[in-house]
N, C-alpha and C positions, 0 to 999 in steps of 0.2 A: 825609851820612847821620847822622853822629854816633855816639857810643859810650856804652854804659851800663856801670856797674860793679855786680857782684852778688856775694853770698856764696853759694858753691855747695857743697852737701853731697855729698861723694864716697863717704862710708862712715861707719862709727861714729866720731863725734867728729873727723871729717876735713872741716873747713869751710875752703874756700879762696876768696880774693878773686880774681875773674876779670873780664875785660872782654868785652863782646859788642857787635856792631854793632846800632844801632837799626834796626828794620824800617821800610821805606817804608809809609806809611799808605795803605790802600786805601779805597774808598768806604764799606765796611761795618765797619771796625774802628778802633782808636785806640791811642795810646800815652799812658800815664799817667806823670807825674813823681811818684815816691813821696815823700811827706813823712814818713810814719810807718807802722809796721807793728807791731801788738801781737803779743805772744808768747802762744801757746796751750800748754796742757799737751801737746798732740800734737807741738808743735815740739821740746820737749826730749826727748820719747820717741823721736822720729825721730833726734835727735842722738845719743842714748845707745844706739840700736839696739833699744829695746823695741818699736818699731813698724817693720816693714820698709819700705823706700822703693825706688823704681826709680831708684837712683843713676845719674848725678849729677842732683840737683834743686836749684832755687832755692827754699828754704822760704818760708813766710809766707803766711797767708790771712786776716789781719785788717788789710787794707791801706787806707790813706787817702792821697789825693794830688790833684794838679790835672791836668786834661787838657792835655797838651802839643801833641798833634796828633790830629785826628779827621776821618774821612771824612764826607761830606754825609749818606749814608744812616744811618750810626751816630748822627750828631748829631740827625737827625730822629727816629730810633727811641727814643733815650734822652732826648731833650729836654735836651741839654746842649751846651756849646761849649767852645772853648779857654779855659783859665783857670778853669773851674769846678772846685770841690773836690767830690770824690765818694768814697764808700766802695764797695769792691768785694766782692761776695759770693764765697765760695769755689766755689760751684756754677757750672756752665755749663748752659744750657738751650736746646734747639733751638726750643722754643715750638710745635712742631707735633705731636709724638707725644701719645699719650693721657695719660700722666702729666702732661706739661707743660700740656695743655689743661685738665686738672682741677685745676691748681694745685700738684700734687705734683712739682715739677720736679727735686727731688733724686733722683727715680727716672727721670729722662730716659733714654729708651732709646738715644739717641745718645751721651750723655756718662756718665750713671750716676754711681756713687759712686767711680769710679777716675780720673775725669778732672777732679780738683779742682785749683784753683790752689794752689800750694805743694807739689804732688805729681806734677808733670809733668816728665819727664826733659828735660834740656837738649839732648838730641840731636834733639828735635822743634823745628823752626824756628818762631818766631825765638828760642827758648830762654828768654825772659824771662817766665816764668809764675808768679813768686812775688814776695812783698813785700820780701824781703831784697835789695833792689836799688835803684839810683837810678831805674830805669824799669821799668814793668810793661806788657807787651803785653796789650791787651784784644781778645779775639776777637769776631767778630760775635755769638756766643752768650753774651757776658758779661752779668752782671746788676749794674748800678751804681745807687747811691742818692745823690742830692744831699745834701750836708752843710749843715745850718743855719749861717748866717753867724756865729752866736753862739759856735760851737765852734772851738777850735784843732784842728789835725790830730791832735795827740796825744790830746786829749780825745775826739775822734771815734772813735778806735780802740776805744773801749769799746762801740761799736755792736754788736760781735760777742758779747762775754760778756753784755752787758745784754739783747740780743735773746734769747740762750739763757735768761736768767733769766725773761724774760716768757713765752717759749714753754713752757718746762718747768715753771715755777712757777705760771703763771696759765692760759694758754690750754689746754694739754693736760688738766690736771686740772679745769678749770672753777672755779678758786678764786673764792669769792664774799665780799662784805663779811660780816664776822663769823666767818669760818672760823678754825680753829686749825691752824697749819702747823708742821711740823718740816722744817728744811733740814739734810741730812747733808753735811758738808764745808764748811770755811770758806775755800776758795780763791776766786778771782775770780768764778767762776760761782755759787758758793754765796752769796757776798755780794750778787751781782746778783739772785739769786732772792729773797733777803731784801728788797731794795729793791722788786722787782716785786710780791711778794705784799703788802707794806705799801701800795704804791700802789693795789693792787686792793681794799684795805679789810680785809685780814686782821686779826682781833681780837688774836691772840696768835701770836708767831713764836719758835720756838727754833732755835738753830744749834748743831750739834755739831762737835767736832774730836777729834783724837787726839794726846795727848802734849804735852810742853812746847813743841815747835816750833810747835804751833798756838795756844798761849796768846795771843801778840800778835794773831793774826787773830780769835780769839774776843773779845778786848777791842775790836778794831775793829768786830766785829759788834754789840757792845753800844752802841758810840758811834753806830752807824748805825741803831739802833732796835730791835735784838733784845730781846725780853722775857726770854729765858733763854738762857744758853750753857752747854754741858756738855762736859767732857772725858770721852769715853767710856772712856778708859784708866783713869779713876779712879772714875767713877760710872755707874750704870745710867740711860740716858737716858729710858726709859719711866717709871721711878719718879720721876725728877726732874721730868718733864713733868707727871705726875699731881699731884705735890706742889705745883707752881707754879700749877696750873689748878683746884684743888679737885676733882680726880678725873677730869678730861677727858683724852682722848687726841686725836690729830691727825686732822682731816678730810683733810688733804693732807700727804703726806710726799714730799719731793723729794730724791732721792739723787744727788748730784753728786760723790761720793767717787771716788778713783782707786786701783785696786789695794788695795781694802779689803774682803776677803772677808766679814767679819762684818756689814757695813753692811746687807745685805738682811734678815738676821735682826732687826737693830735696827729697821729700817723696819716690819716686820710687827708687832713688839711695840709700836711707837709709834702704830700706826694704830687709829683708832676704828672701830666697826662701820660698814660701808658706806663706809669711807675709800678714798682713791685714793693709790697709790704710783706715782711717776714715776721710772723708772730711766734715768739719763743718765750715770752713771759706769761706765766699763768696768773689769773686773777679770780679763780673760783667762780662763784655764781653772781658776781657783782654786776655783770652786764657791761655796757659801754655808754655811759651818759655823755651827752654833747656830741654824739656821733651823727654826722650829716651823711646818712646812708646813701642818698641819691648821688652824692659826689663820687662814690665808687663806680656808679654807672657812667656818669658824665665824663669822668676822667679815664674810664676803661682800665681800672686798676686791676692788678693781679694780687691776690692775698693768699699767702702760703703759710700753713702751719709748719712748725719745725719742732720735732721731738728729740731726735737723737743725733749722734755723730758716729762715723764709721772709721774703720781702720786706716784707709788711705789718708783721710783728713788728719787723724791723730799722728800718723807718720810725718806728714807735712808740718804739723805743729811742733813736733820734736826737732825736726830739721831747722825750722825757723828759730826756735829757741837757741839751738846750738850755733846758729849763724851770728847771734848777738847783734843783729841789725837795729833792734829796738830796745829802749831803756826799761826793761821790765824791773830793774832794780828800783825804779821810782815807786813801785807798788809798796804801800805800807804792808808790813808782814809781821805776824806774830807766830812764833813756834812754841809749842808747849808739849809736855809729856802727857801720858795717859791720865795721870792724877789731876791734871789741870784742864782736861778737855771740857768738863762741864762749865767751868768759868768762861772758857773761850766761846763755847756755843751760846752762852747767855749773852756775852758781849756782841757776838755776831748777829744775834736776834734783836739787838738794840735795847736789851733789858738790863744791861750790866752797868758797872760804874766807869767803864772805859769805852772810848769810841771804837766801833768795830773796824778792824783792819780790812784792807781790800783782800789780802791773801792770808787766810788762817791755815795753819798747818799743824797736824798732830805728828810728833816725832816720838815714837814709842820708846826709843832708847834713851831719851832725856831723863 
């Protein structure tokens, strides 16, 4: 049967290396050998306890690997075979309920938003439901995407944040060539939203950050094509935007900040009349201080929440990565094995001795 090794989160900052039996593959499922798993902000928030988890779990939902074993039905359904490199979506979808049939499979009535890879307890057999492991079980309701041959496994893990950048920065707000855009937050999804809106033809793009820790990322944003970067701890982003554009404000504002209560107020001030604000950064119950709510009415703004990403956008993200039009190699990146994953999560949460990289990656084979 064979054995897999996984990093299992048992509680706050309690990550343990454990072994599990590999499952026998049935006709409609598969086992993936994990090559790389990108770290999301959700991962370090799970690790530090800011987001509750159904412990114990194998974290990780930005997984890329090669198919090690697959049943005939699954191979026919997914159009893949042993040895193929694929990216795994975090969602599972039954394919038959009304949300699945209409393409909104993140609201699948069978799986919903609680049955995500990286969030499934290990007491559910066969336990291997996350990317922090040498192997990942793929249920019959998995969603997998072939990875272009031009990409390494580590590069391909960017499918998830870049997909978010395309979905939140372009598809949801309907960004058009010539639009003026503001991206709030210079993390990996903010930088990916910068790339996505530029690829969509945006005329002017600003990226904001907060404080000295964000300065290297704002410099990275400039190197990747931002027309303006603003440290909102030092300067008023709306004023800086107007100064840089001859008085214009943003047609599209993409808020991917995390735990930044004042960001929504900034988004409203940055928005032009008839502008669209996409809210994708969560801030818990902190509210929105300094929000001039009447301006939403006066400017006739559209505010849209953004939760997930879907397969067509992930496919476009993989294509865009393979085209190598944008310098993703400018991202600071740290790759570690399973034994060092806790240290990387600590650094990603800002609690470690090293500055957090933009792109953290678990490589189980290291």
